[in-house]
DRENDO-1510 file (C-alpha; in Angstrom, 1 decimal, always signed):
<recs>
REC; n; res; u; v; w
REC; 1; MET; +136.0; +286.0; +137.4 .
REC; 2; LEU; +132.6; +285.5; +135.7 .
REC; 3; ARG; +130.2; +283.7; +138.1 .
REC; 4; VAL; +127.5; +281.6; +136.5 .
REC; 5; GLY; +124.3; +280.1; +138.0 .
REC; 6; ILE; +122.2; +277.5; +136.2 .
REC; 7; ILE; +118.5; +277.3; +136.6 .
REC; 8; GLY; +117.1; +273.9; +135.6 .
REC; 9; THR; +118.9; +270.6; +136.1 .
REC; 10; GLY; +117.5; +268.4; +133.3 .
REC; 11; THR; +119.4; +267.5; +130.1 .
REC; 12; MET; +120.1; +271.0; +129.1 .
REC; 13; GLY; +121.2; +272.1; +132.5 .
REC; 14; ASN; +123.8; +269.3; +132.5 .
REC; 15; THR; +124.8; +270.2; +128.9 .
REC; 16; HIS; +125.3; +273.9; +129.7 .
REC; 17; ALA; +127.3; +273.0; +132.8 .
REC; 18; GLU; +129.6; +270.9; +130.6 .
REC; 19; GLY; +130.0; +273.9; +128.4 .
REC; 20; TRP; +130.8; +276.4; +131.1 .
REC; 21; ALA; +133.4; +273.9; +132.5 .
REC; 22; HIS; +135.3; +274.6; +129.3 .
REC; 23; THR; +135.6; +278.3; +130.0 .
REC; 24; PRO; +137.4; +280.3; +132.7 .
REC; 25; ALA; +134.0; +281.1; +134.3 .
REC; 26; THR; +133.1; +279.8; +137.8 .
REC; 27; LEU; +130.0; +277.8; +138.2 .
REC; 28; SER; +128.5; +279.1; +141.4 .
REC; 29; GLY; +125.8; +276.5; +141.4 .
REC; 30; PHE; +122.4; +275.3; +140.4 .
REC; 31; TYR; +118.8; +276.1; +141.3 .
REC; 32; SER; +116.0; +273.6; +140.5 .
REC; 33; LEU; +112.6; +272.4; +141.8 .
REC; 34; ASP; +114.4; +269.0; +142.0 .
REC; 35; ALA; +116.8; +269.8; +144.9 .
REC; 36; ASP; +118.4; +266.3; +144.8 .
REC; 37; ARG; +119.3; +266.8; +141.1 .
REC; 38; ALA; +120.7; +270.2; +141.8 .
REC; 39; GLN; +122.9; +268.8; +144.5 .
REC; 40; THR; +124.1; +266.0; +142.1 .
REC; 41; LEU; +125.1; +268.5; +139.5 .
REC; 42; ALA; +126.8; +270.7; +142.1 .
REC; 43; ASP; +128.8; +267.7; +143.3 .
REC; 44; GLN; +129.8; +267.0; +139.7 .
REC; 45; PHE; +130.6; +270.5; +138.4 .
REC; 46; GLY; +131.2; +272.5; +141.5 .
REC; 47; GLY; +129.3; +275.2; +143.3 .
REC; 48; ARG; +126.3; +274.6; +145.5 .
REC; 49; ALA; +122.6; +273.7; +145.2 .
REC; 50; TYR; +120.6; +276.8; +145.9 .
REC; 51; ALA; +117.4; +276.6; +148.0 .
REC; 52; THR; +115.9; +279.7; +146.4 .
REC; 53; LEU; +116.1; +281.7; +143.2 .
REC; 54; ASP; +116.9; +284.8; +145.2 .
REC; 55; ALA; +119.9; +283.1; +146.8 .
REC; 56; LEU; +121.3; +282.2; +143.4 .
REC; 57; LEU; +120.7; +285.7; +142.0 .
REC; 58; ASN; +122.6; +287.2; +144.9 .
REC; 59; ASP; +125.7; +285.2; +144.1 .
REC; 60; VAL; +126.1; +285.3; +140.3 .
REC; 61; ASP; +126.9; +287.6; +137.3 .
REC; 62; VAL; +125.2; +285.4; +134.7 .
REC; 63; VAL; +122.0; +283.4; +135.0 .
REC; 64; ASP; +121.8; +280.5; +132.6 .
REC; 65; ILE; +118.1; +279.4; +132.2 .
REC; 66; CYS; +117.6; +275.8; +131.3 .
REC; 67; ALA; +114.2; +275.4; +132.9 .
REC; 68; PRO; +111.0; +274.3; +130.9 .
REC; 69; THR; +109.9; +276.8; +128.3 .
REC; 70; ASP; +106.8; +278.0; +130.2 .
REC; 71; ARG; +109.1; +279.3; +133.0 .
REC; 72; HIS; +111.5; +281.3; +130.8 .
REC; 73; HIS; +109.5; +284.5; +130.9 .
REC; 74; ASP; +109.3; +284.9; +134.7 .
REC; 75; LEU; +112.9; +283.8; +135.2 .
REC; 76; ILE; +114.2; +286.3; +132.6 .
REC; 77; LEU; +112.2; +289.1; +134.2 .
REC; 78; ALA; +113.6; +288.2; +137.7 .
REC; 79; ALA; +117.2; +288.0; +136.4 .
REC; 80; ALA; +116.9; +291.3; +134.5 .
REC; 81; ALA; +115.4; +293.0; +137.6 .
REC; 82; ALA; +118.5; +291.8; +139.5 .
REC; 83; GLY; +120.8; +293.3; +136.8 .
REC; 84; LYS; +122.2; +289.9; +135.7 .
REC; 85; ALA; +123.4; +288.9; +132.3 .
REC; 86; ILE; +121.2; +286.1; +130.9 .
REC; 87; VAL; +121.7; +283.0; +128.8 .
REC; 88; CYS; +118.4; +281.3; +127.9 .
REC; 89; GLU; +117.7; +278.0; +126.2 .
REC; 90; LYS; +115.5; +278.2; +123.1 .
REC; 91; PRO; +112.7; +278.9; +122.7 .
REC; 92; LEU; +112.9; +282.3; +124.3 .
REC; 93; ALA; +109.4; +282.0; +125.8 .
REC; 94; ARG; +106.1; +280.1; +125.4 .
REC; 95; THR; +104.2; +283.0; +123.7 .
REC; 96; TYR; +105.2; +286.0; +121.6 .
REC; 97; ALA; +104.0; +288.5; +124.1 .
REC; 98; GLN; +106.1; +286.9; +126.8 .
REC; 99; ALA; +109.2; +286.7; +124.6 .
REC; 100; ARG; +108.8; +290.4; +123.6 .
REC; 101; ALA; +108.3; +291.4; +127.3 .
REC; 102; ALA; +111.5; +289.5; +128.1 .
REC; 103; VAL; +113.5; +291.2; +125.4 .
REC; 104; GLU; +112.2; +294.6; +126.3 .
REC; 105; ALA; +112.9; +294.1; +130.1 .
REC; 106; CYS; +116.5; +293.2; +129.3 .
REC; 107; GLU; +116.9; +296.1; +127.0 .
REC; 108; ALA; +115.5; +298.5; +129.6 .
REC; 109; ALA; +117.7; +297.0; +132.3 .
REC; 110; GLY; +120.8; +297.1; +130.0 .
REC; 111; VAL; +121.6; +293.4; +130.5 .
REC; 112; PRO; +122.6; +291.0; +127.8 .
REC; 113; LEU; +120.1; +288.3; +126.8 .
REC; 114; LEU; +121.7; +285.5; +124.8 .
REC; 115; VAL; +119.4; +282.9; +123.3 .
REC; 116; ALA; +120.9; +279.4; +122.9 .
REC; 117; HIS; +120.0; +278.6; +119.2 .
REC; 118; VAL; +122.7; +276.0; +119.0 .
REC; 119; VAL; +122.2; +275.0; +115.4 .
REC; 120; ARG; +124.1; +278.2; +114.5 .
REC; 121; PHE; +127.1; +276.6; +116.1 .
REC; 122; PHE; +127.1; +273.3; +114.4 .
REC; 123; PRO; +130.1; +273.3; +112.0 .
REC; 124; GLN; +128.2; +272.4; +108.8 .
REC; 125; TYR; +125.4; +274.9; +109.4 .
REC; 126; ALA; +127.9; +277.7; +110.4 .
REC; 127; HIS; +130.1; +276.9; +107.3 .
REC; 128; ALA; +127.1; +276.9; +105.0 .
REC; 129; HIS; +126.0; +280.3; +106.4 .
REC; 130; ALA; +129.5; +281.7; +105.8 .
REC; 131; VAL; +129.4; +280.5; +102.2 .
REC; 132; VAL; +126.0; +282.2; +101.7 .
REC; 133; SER; +127.2; +285.4; +103.4 .
REC; 134; ARG; +130.2; +285.7; +101.1 .
REC; 135; GLY; +127.8; +285.5; +98.1 .
REC; 136; ASP; +129.4; +282.3; +96.7 .
REC; 137; ILE; +126.0; +280.8; +95.7 .
REC; 138; GLY; +124.5; +284.2; +94.7 .
REC; 139; ARG; +121.0; +285.2; +95.9 .
REC; 140; VAL; +119.3; +282.5; +98.0 .
REC; 141; ALA; +116.2; +281.2; +96.4 .
REC; 142; VAL; +115.2; +278.0; +98.1 .
REC; 143; VAL; +116.1; +276.5; +101.5 .
REC; 144; ARG; +115.2; +273.0; +102.5 .
REC; 145; LEU; +115.8; +271.8; +106.1 .
REC; 146; THR; +114.8; +268.6; +107.9 .
REC; 147; ARG; +114.9; +267.8; +111.6 .
REC; 148; CYS; +113.2; +264.6; +112.6 .
REC; 149; SER; +113.6; +262.5; +115.7 .
REC; 150; PHE; +111.8; +260.3; +118.2 .
REC; 151; GLN; +109.3; +261.7; +120.6 .
REC; 152; PRO; +110.7; +262.9; +123.9 .
REC; 153; GLN; +110.6; +260.1; +126.4 .
REC; 154; LEU; +107.1; +259.5; +128.0 .
REC; 155; GLY; +106.7; +259.7; +131.7 .
REC; 156; GLU; +104.9; +261.4; +134.5 .
REC; 157; GLY; +105.5; +265.2; +134.4 .
REC; 158; ASN; +107.0; +265.1; +130.9 .
REC; 159; TRP; +106.5; +268.8; +130.1 .
REC; 160; PHE; +107.6; +268.4; +126.4 .
REC; 161; LEU; +104.4; +266.6; +125.6 .
REC; 162; ASP; +102.2; +269.3; +127.2 .
REC; 163; PRO; +101.7; +271.9; +124.4 .
REC; 164; ALA; +100.6; +274.4; +127.1 .
REC; 165; ARG; +104.1; +274.2; +128.6 .
REC; 166; SER; +106.4; +273.4; +125.6 .
REC; 167; GLY; +104.4; +274.6; +122.6 .
REC; 168; GLY; +104.8; +271.2; +121.2 .
REC; 169; MET; +107.1; +269.9; +118.5 .
REC; 170; MET; +106.9; +272.9; +116.2 .
REC; 171; LEU; +107.9; +275.4; +118.9 .
REC; 172; ASP; +110.4; +273.1; +120.6 .
REC; 173; LEU; +112.1; +271.3; +117.7 .
REC; 174; MET; +111.3; +273.0; +114.4 .
REC; 175; ILE; +112.3; +276.4; +115.8 .
REC; 176; HIS; +115.9; +275.4; +115.3 .
REC; 177; ASP; +115.4; +275.4; +111.5 .
REC; 178; PHE; +113.0; +278.4; +111.5 .
REC; 179; ASP; +115.8; +280.4; +113.1 .
REC; 180; TYR; +118.4; +279.0; +110.7 .
REC; 181; ALA; +116.3; +279.7; +107.6 .
REC; 182; ARG; +115.9; +283.3; +108.7 .
REC; 183; TRP; +119.6; +283.5; +109.3 .
REC; 184; VAL; +120.5; +282.4; +105.8 .
REC; 185; ALA; +117.5; +283.8; +103.8 .
REC; 186; GLY; +116.4; +286.9; +105.7 .
REC; 187; GLU; +113.2; +288.1; +107.4 .
REC; 188; VAL; +110.1; +285.9; +107.1 .
REC; 189; VAL; +106.8; +287.5; +106.1 .
REC; 190; SER; +104.4; +284.6; +106.1 .
REC; 191; VAL; +104.1; +280.9; +107.0 .
REC; 192; TYR; +102.0; +278.1; +105.7 .
REC; 193; ALA; +102.1; +274.8; +107.6 .
REC; 194; ARG; +100.4; +271.4; +107.9 .
REC; 195; GLY; +100.8; +269.0; +110.7 .
REC; 196; VAL; +99.8; +265.5; +111.8 .
REC; 197; ARG; +98.7; +265.0; +115.4 .
REC; 198; ALA; +99.5; +262.1; +117.7 .
REC; 199; THR; +96.7; +259.9; +119.0 .
REC; 200; THR; +97.8; +260.2; +122.6 .
REC; 201; PRO; +95.5; +262.1; +125.1 .
REC; 202; ALA; +98.1; +264.9; +125.3 .
REC; 203; ALA; +97.9; +265.1; +121.5 .
REC; 204; ALA; +100.3; +267.5; +119.9 .
REC; 205; THR; +101.6; +267.9; +116.3 .
REC; 206; ASP; +104.3; +265.3; +116.0 .
REC; 207; TYR; +105.1; +265.7; +112.2 .
REC; 208; ALA; +104.8; +268.9; +110.2 .
REC; 209; LEU; +105.8; +270.7; +107.0 .
REC; 210; ALA; +106.1; +274.5; +106.9 .
REC; 211; ILE; +106.7; +276.8; +104.0 .
REC; 212; LEU; +108.3; +280.2; +104.9 .
REC; 213; THR; +108.1; +283.1; +102.5 .
REC; 214; HIS; +111.0; +285.5; +103.0 .
REC; 215; ALA; +110.9; +289.3; +102.4 .
REC; 216; ASP; +113.1; +289.1; +99.3 .
REC; 217; GLY; +111.1; +286.3; +97.8 .
REC; 218; ALA; +113.1; +283.3; +98.9 .
REC; 219; ILE; +111.2; +280.2; +100.0 .
REC; 220; SER; +112.1; +277.8; +102.9 .
REC; 221; ASN; +110.7; +274.3; +103.2 .
REC; 222; ILE; +111.0; +273.0; +106.7 .
REC; 223; GLU; +110.3; +269.5; +107.8 .
REC; 224; GLY; +110.1; +268.5; +111.5 .
REC; 225; GLY; +108.9; +265.6; +113.5 .
REC; 226; TRP; +108.9; +263.6; +116.7 .
REC; 227; ALA; +107.8; +260.6; +114.6 .
REC; 228; TYR; +110.8; +258.3; +114.4 .
REC; 229; PRO; +111.4; +255.3; +116.6 .
REC; 230; PRO; +114.3; +255.8; +119.1 .
REC; 231; PRO; +117.1; +256.4; +118.7 .
REC; 232; LEU; +116.8; +257.9; +115.1 .
REC; 233; PHE; +117.6; +261.5; +114.7 .
REC; 234; ARG; +118.1; +262.9; +111.2 .
REC; 235; THR; +118.8; +266.3; +109.8 .
REC; 236; ALA; +119.3; +267.6; +106.3 .
REC; 237; LEU; +120.3; +270.8; +104.7 .
REC; 238; GLU; +120.0; +272.4; +101.3 .
REC; 239; ILE; +120.4; +276.0; +100.2 .
REC; 240; ALA; +120.0; +276.9; +96.5 .
REC; 241; GLY; +121.0; +280.2; +95.0 .
REC; 242; ASP; +121.2; +281.5; +91.5 .
REC; 243; ASP; +125.0; +280.7; +91.4 .
REC; 244; GLY; +125.2; +277.4; +93.3 .
REC; 245; LEU; +123.9; +274.8; +95.7 .
REC; 246; ILE; +124.9; +273.7; +99.2 .
REC; 247; GLU; +123.6; +270.4; +100.4 .
REC; 248; GLN; +124.0; +267.8; +103.1 .
REC; 249; PRO; +121.6; +264.8; +102.8 .
REC; 250; ALA; +120.1; +263.1; +105.9 .
REC; 251; GLU; +122.8; +260.4; +105.9 .
REC; 252; GLY; +125.1; +261.3; +108.8 .
REC; 253; SER; +128.3; +260.4; +106.9 .
REC; 254; ALA; +127.5; +262.5; +103.8 .
REC; 255; PRO; +129.8; +265.5; +103.2 .
REC; 256; LEU; +128.6; +269.1; +103.1 .
REC; 257; ALA; +128.7; +269.6; +99.3 .
REC; 258; PHE; +129.0; +272.8; +97.3 .
REC; 259; HIS; +128.0; +272.9; +93.6 .
REC; 260; PHE; +128.7; +276.1; +91.8 .
REC; 261; LYS; +127.4; +277.6; +88.5 .
REC; 262; GLN; +129.2; +276.5; +85.4 .
REC; 263; THR; +131.7; +279.0; +84.1 .
REC; 264; ALA; +132.0; +279.8; +80.4 .
REC; 265; GLY; +133.8; +277.0; +78.6 .
REC; 266; GLY; +134.3; +275.0; +81.9 .
REC; 267; ALA; +132.7; +272.4; +84.0 .
REC; 268; ALA; +130.6; +273.4; +87.0 .
REC; 269; PRO; +132.9; +273.1; +90.0 .
REC; 270; SER; +131.8; +271.0; +93.0 .
REC; 271; VAL; +133.5; +270.9; +96.4 .
REC; 272; GLY; +132.9; +268.5; +99.2 .
REC; 273; LEU; +133.6; +269.3; +102.9 .
REC; 274; PRO; +133.9; +265.9; +104.6 .
REC; 275; LEU; +132.5; +265.6; +108.1 .
REC; 276; SER; +135.3; +265.0; +110.5 .
REC; 277; PRO; +134.8; +264.1; +114.2 .
REC; 278; LEU; +133.7; +267.2; +116.1 .
REC; 279; ALA; +136.5; +268.8; +118.0 .
REC; 280; GLU; +134.0; +269.6; +120.7 .
REC; 281; SER; +130.3; +269.6; +121.3 .
REC; 282; PRO; +128.5; +272.5; +119.5 .
REC; 283; TYR; +126.8; +273.2; +122.8 .
REC; 284; THR; +130.3; +273.8; +124.3 .
REC; 285; THR; +131.2; +276.0; +121.3 .
REC; 286; GLN; +128.1; +278.0; +121.9 .
REC; 287; ILE; +128.8; +278.5; +125.6 .
REC; 288; ARG; +132.4; +279.5; +124.9 .
REC; 289; HIS; +131.1; +282.0; +122.4 .
REC; 290; PHE; +128.7; +283.4; +125.0 .
REC; 291; TYR; +131.6; +283.7; +127.4 .
REC; 292; GLU; +133.6; +285.8; +124.8 .
REC; 293; VAL; +130.5; +288.0; +124.3 .
REC; 294; LEU; +130.0; +288.6; +128.0 .
REC; 295; VAL; +133.7; +289.0; +129.0 .
REC; 296; ASN; +135.4; +290.5; +125.9 .
REC; 297; GLY; +132.5; +292.2; +124.1 .
REC; 298; ALA; +132.6; +290.0; +121.1 .
REC; 299; PRO; +129.6; +290.4; +118.8 .
REC; 300; SER; +127.0; +287.7; +119.5 .
REC; 301; ARG; +126.2; +285.2; +116.7 .
REC; 302; VAL; +122.6; +285.1; +118.0 .
REC; 303; THR; +120.8; +288.0; +119.6 .
REC; 304; ALA; +117.7; +288.4; +121.8 .
REC; 305; ARG; +115.8; +289.9; +118.8 .
REC; 306; ASP; +116.8; +286.7; +116.8 .
REC; 307; GLY; +115.3; +284.6; +119.5 .
REC; 308; LEU; +112.1; +286.8; +119.5 .
REC; 309; ALA; +111.8; +286.4; +115.7 .
REC; 310; ALA; +112.2; +282.7; +115.9 .
REC; 311; VAL; +109.4; +282.4; +118.4 .
REC; 312; ARG; +107.1; +284.5; +116.2 .
REC; 313; ILE; +107.8; +282.3; +113.1 .
REC; 314; ALA; +107.1; +279.1; +115.1 .
REC; 315; LEU; +103.8; +280.4; +116.5 .
REC; 316; ALA; +102.8; +281.5; +113.0 .
REC; 317; ALA; +103.5; +277.9; +111.8 .
REC; 318; ILE; +101.4; +276.5; +114.7 .
REC; 319; GLN; +98.5; +278.9; +113.9 .
REC; 320; SER; +98.7; +278.0; +110.2 .
REC; 321; ALA; +98.6; +274.3; +110.9 .
REC; 322; GLN; +95.6; +274.8; +113.1 .
REC; 323; SER; +93.7; +277.1; +110.8 .
REC; 324; GLY; +94.6; +275.6; +107.4 .
REC; 325; ARG; +95.6; +279.0; +106.0 .
REC; 326; ALA; +98.8; +281.0; +105.5 .
REC; 327; VAL; +99.6; +283.3; +108.4 .
REC; 328; ARG; +101.5; +286.6; +108.1 .
REC; 329; ILE; +104.1; +287.2; +110.7 .
REC; 330; GLU; +102.6; +290.5; +111.9 .
REC; 331; GLU; +99.4; +288.6; +112.9 .
REC; 332; ILE; +101.3; +287.0; +115.8 .
REC; 333; ASN; +101.2; +289.5; +118.6 .
REC; 334; SER; +100.3; +287.4; +121.7 .
</recs>
């Protein structure tokens, strides 16, 4: 029986616990700086609230890291040194050097490191990727992705709004689409980005546009923001190839539409994939996939090296927005 311990008891700790509850794995318990919250989740999902990290590491096969981003590196190194398989929320780490060290430590220890880039598990995004992979729209030329929401809730100790801890909106939110763009259009060689900063004392970019240039010449246009009033959260998807177009506008009820190149003597076919109610949360789909990877050796949809690449793209976007120039990916080494 696979035994799982979750580190971090905020929103994602709760969400991952819900996911593991839909697998045969056993939740051994939770470790958090907030001992009361750890006990609350243990009461809800089973297991115990651990007083120390070492105590949790001694009891589990898998460490699921849902702590703030700036703690990921140290926690991954501790879990790898203990020989534990690791699931880690995105982004993999706060800096590229930390992310690379985490990946290399896990590779050296021979332990899996699975990075929770959940957008790869949303049905419309997964289906669009499958269509691209089959070659149905030909060679990808332009990708347009939007992910705009409200700013994380203000409050004392809100680490999201401290760029030193979270990396800000571009590393925490836009990284979803940086990862997805690389998944569908290939390796990224350079990034040009512009951002708008908030006026709060803990000012961080809260709206940005980024242009990714891919190795084969494709271009991705990524829009992200923490600029909407609550509870608005909108995403949009468009992938254009030389034989067709996939699109889903920002309206939540719009279908995922496929438009294919006109054939000789015929009309260009279009196919809509209506959005039906989700059979389960994509977060649960992701955790169930990770269970299959860890227990049955299934190939992982997202690898540690994917998580590392996403961090590098996001940091290049941040550097570009700060410097006003395009940044090549190989410039990001720290």
